[in-house]
C-alpha angles and dihedrals in degrees: 000000000000123000090242096056113106115242111260124217123217115242123250122263122242107277091213093072116088094225094050090103087058094048092045091053094046092050091047089051091049092048090051091051092049088049092052093047092049094052087047092048089051092048093050092049091056092049092048086053088056096252120125 
């Protein structure tokens, strides 16, 4: 994934399915993890470029 790529959000599961709550929580957890890793990547890129 390139730095210039916009962050993509996962779609929502069908709410008629009984397990959709589990799927939504897992997708939210993955989105949060991706967000954290994206921020870390940006921070490391700034450090590598010599900026605090």
